[in-house]
N, C-alpha and C positions, 0 to 999 in steps of 0.2 A: 427694106434695104434695096436700093437700086443697084444695078451692076456697077455704076460709077462709084457709089459709096463703098461697095464691096472691094473694088480695085484700090481705092484710097486706103481703106482699113487694112487690106492685106499687105500693101507696101509698107505702111506704118508698122504693122506687126513684125514684119521681117527685119526692119531696121531696129525695132525695139529689142527683139531677141538678140540681135547682134551686139548692141551696146551692153545688154545685161550680161552676156557671155564674157565680154571684155571686163566689165566692172566686177564680176565675180572674183577675179584674181587679185583685186586690190586688198591691201592690208587694213587701212583705215577707211572704211566704206563711206562714212559721212564726209570725211575729209576729201575723199575722191569725188563724191557727188558735188561738193562745193567747188572743187578745183575745175571740174568739167563745166559747171554752170558759169563760172567766171570766164572760161574760154568762150562758151556759147554767147554770153552777153557781149563780150568784146567783139566777136565776129559779127554780131547783129547790129553794132553801132553804125557802120557805114550804110548798111541797107536801110536802117531806120531814118537816118539823116536824109538819104536820097528820097525816100518816100515822102518825108515831111516837106522837102523842098519842091519836089516835082508833082506829086499827086497825094497831098495830105488827106487822110480820112477824117471823118467827123468823130469827135469825142463828146459824148453826152455824159451827164451825171451818172446815169445807169452804167455806162461803159466803164467809167472810172472806178465805181464801186465794184463792179464785176471783176475787173482785172486784178484789183487788190485782194479780193476774197479768193479768187482762183489761185493767185500766187501763194496765199496762206495754205490752202488745201494741198497744193502740190509740194510745198516745203514740208508739210506734215507727212505727205505720202513718202517722200524720200526717207525721212527720219524713221517712220514706222516700218517701211519695207526692209531697211537695213537692220533694224532692231529684230525683225522676224528672222532674218538670215543668221543672226547670232544664236538663235534657239532651235531652228529647224532647217532642214535641207532646202535648197532652192526649189527642188521638185515638189515640196510641200507648200512653201510660201507663195510661189508664183501662181500655180493653178487656183489656190484658195483666194488670193487677193483679186485676181482677174475674174474668177468665177462668181464671187458674190457681188461684184461691182454692178452688173446689170440689174440685180434685185433692188439695190439701193437707188440706182438711176431710174428704174421704172417707177418706184414709189415717189421719189422726189420730183421727177419730171411730170408725173401725173398730177400730183398735188399742186405744184407751183406753176406749171405751164399747160396743163391739160393734155400732155403727151401720152395719153393712155393707148395701150395696144389693143388691137382687135383680138378676139378669141383665138383665131388661127395663129396670129403673130405671138400671142402669149404662150400658146402651146409650143411654138418653135423655140422661144426663149427657154421654156421649161426643159425641152430636149437638150439644149446647150448646157443648162445647169446640171442635168442628170449626167451628161458626159464629164463635166467638171468634177462632179462628186466621185465618179468612177476613177478618174485620173488621180484625184486627191487621196482616195482610199488606198490606191495602189502605192502611192508615195508614203503614206503612213505606215504601211506594212514593212517598208524598208528602213524606216527611221526608228532606231532603238536608243536614242539619246536620253529619253526620259524627260525632255524639256518641251514636248509638243504643246502642252497646255498654253503656256505663255506665248509661244511662237504662233499658235493658231489665233490667239487673241490679237496679236500684232498684225497678222495677215488679214484677218477680217476687218480690222480698223483701217488697214491700208486700202481694202476694197471700198470702204465707205468714203475715203478721201478721193479715190479715183472717180467714183460716182459724183462726188461733190464738185470737182472741177469740171467734169463733163457737163453737168447740169448748168453750172454758172456760165461756162463758156458758150453753151447753147443759148442761154438767155441773152448774152451779149451779141451773138451772131444772128439772132432772129429779129433784132430791132430793124425798123425801117432805115434809120441812119446808123448802120452798124459800123464799128471801127475797121480800119484796114487790117488784114491778116498780119502783115509784117510788123506793123506798129504795135498791135495787140500782143504779139509774141515777144517783142523786145521789152515792152513795159512789164509784161508778166514775169519775164526773166529777172528784171530788176527787183521786183517784189519777192520772188523766190529766194534770190541771193540775200536780200535784206533779212528775210525771216530765218533763213538757215544760219546766217552769221549770228543772229540774235539767239537762236536755239543753242548753238555751240557755245556761245559766250555764257549763257545762263547755266550751262553744265559745268562751267569752270575750266574748260579745256582751251588751250591756246589756238585761236582760229588760224593765225598766220603759220604757226608751227605745223598744224595738221595739213593745211593746204600745200605748203612747200614740201612737206614730207612725201606726199603722193606725187607731186610734180617731179621731184628728184628721182623717185623710184621708177616711174614710167611716163615720161613726158609725151611720147608718141601715142600711148593709149589714152591719156588725158585729152589730147587734141582730137583724136579720132572720135571719142565719145562726145566731146564738146560740139563736134559737127553733127553727129548722128542724132543727138537728143532733140535739138530744135527742129531738125528736118522731119523726124518721126511725128512730132506733135503738130507741126505745120500741116501735115497731111490730115491729121485728125480735125484740126480747126476747119479745113475745107470740107471734110466729110460732115461736120456738124451743121453746115449751112444747107446740106442736102438730105440729111436724115435725122431722126430723133436721137436723143441721148441714149435711150434704151437700145436702139438698133446699133449705134456705134459702139457702145460699151459691150454689148453681146458679141459683136463682130470682132472686137479686139481679142477675144478668146482664141482666135486663130494663132495667137502667139504661143498658146499651150501646145497646139498641134506642131508648130514649127520647132519649138524647143524640144519636144519629144523626138522628132525626127533628127534634129542636130545631135541630141544626146545618144541616140542609137547609132546613127551612121558615122558621125564625126568623132564622138567621144567613147564609143564602144560600151555605153551603159546598158544594163539589163532592163528591158521593158517587159513587164508582166502582161499576160493576155487581157486582163481587166482594163489595163491602161489603153491598149489598142482599141477596145470596145468604147471606152470613153472618148478617145480621139475621133472615132467614127461617128459617135453621137453629136459631138461638137460640129463636125463638118456637115452632117445631115441637117442640124438645126439652123445653121447659118445659111446653107443653101436654100432651105425652106423660106427664110426671111427674104432672100433675094427673089425667089419665084413669086412669093405673095405680093411683093412690092411692084413687080413687073406686070402683074395682071391688070 
C-alpha cells in the first residue's frame, strides 16, 4: 500500500464513519439507505452528462458486466449491514464486517486476478485481522442481547459483499480501456438503486412510503449522507487503480480505529483495554503495508 493509497483510504474511511454515525439515528434504515442513494444518483446526473459530453470514457462488455455485478453486491451490502444492526450493536457489526472483508478479498482477488500478497504483506494483513478480532471480542463482551448469532452471520455476509464489490471494481479499473471513474460511479448507483427497490418490493413493503418517511424525518441528514456516500467510494475507486483489492480492503479497517475514537471522545462510550490493543494492532498492520509497498 503506497502512501497515496493510504491517504485515499484514510480520507474515505473518515467520510464513511461520518455517514454511518448519521445513518445510525435513522428509524427505517433500509428506507434511509434508499433515500440517500436516490439523492446521490440525482446529484451525479449532471457530472455524468458532463463527462459523457466532454470526456467520455470507454465502456467495454467487461465494464458493463462489472458495474452491474458490483451494484448487486453493494445493494446486498446495505441490506445485510442494516439487518445486522437489528440484531447486534454497531460496535459488533462494523468491525466484523470490515474485518473479514480483507480475507474474502484476498482469496477472491488471488484466485480471479492473481493479486496474491507476499509473505510479509500477508503477515501485515494477519496483524490487522488480529486487531479486528480484539475489537470484536471487546464489543461482544458488552452485548447482552442474546441475538449475536444471527447478527454475526449477517455481519460476516456483509464482509463478503464488501470484498465482492472491491474485487469486481478492481477488475473493472485494471483494464487497459478502463471506464471513467465518474461514469462508473453513476451507473453503479443506478444499479444499486434498482436492486434495492427490487429487494424492498419483494419484501412486500411500500418503497415510496419508506423513502418518503425517512425524507420527512430528516431531510438534511438524507442530503448530507447522499453527498458523503459517493464521495467516500469515489476515493476507493481511485485507490483501487493504485493498489490491490486486499490492500484497499485491509486499509478500510482504519474506519474501526476512527469509529472507536469518535465513540470515546465524542459520544463518551466506554472502551475496554482489549479494544485499544486491537486498534493499535490495526494501525501497526496498515502502517506495515505502507512501508512494505514503499520499499
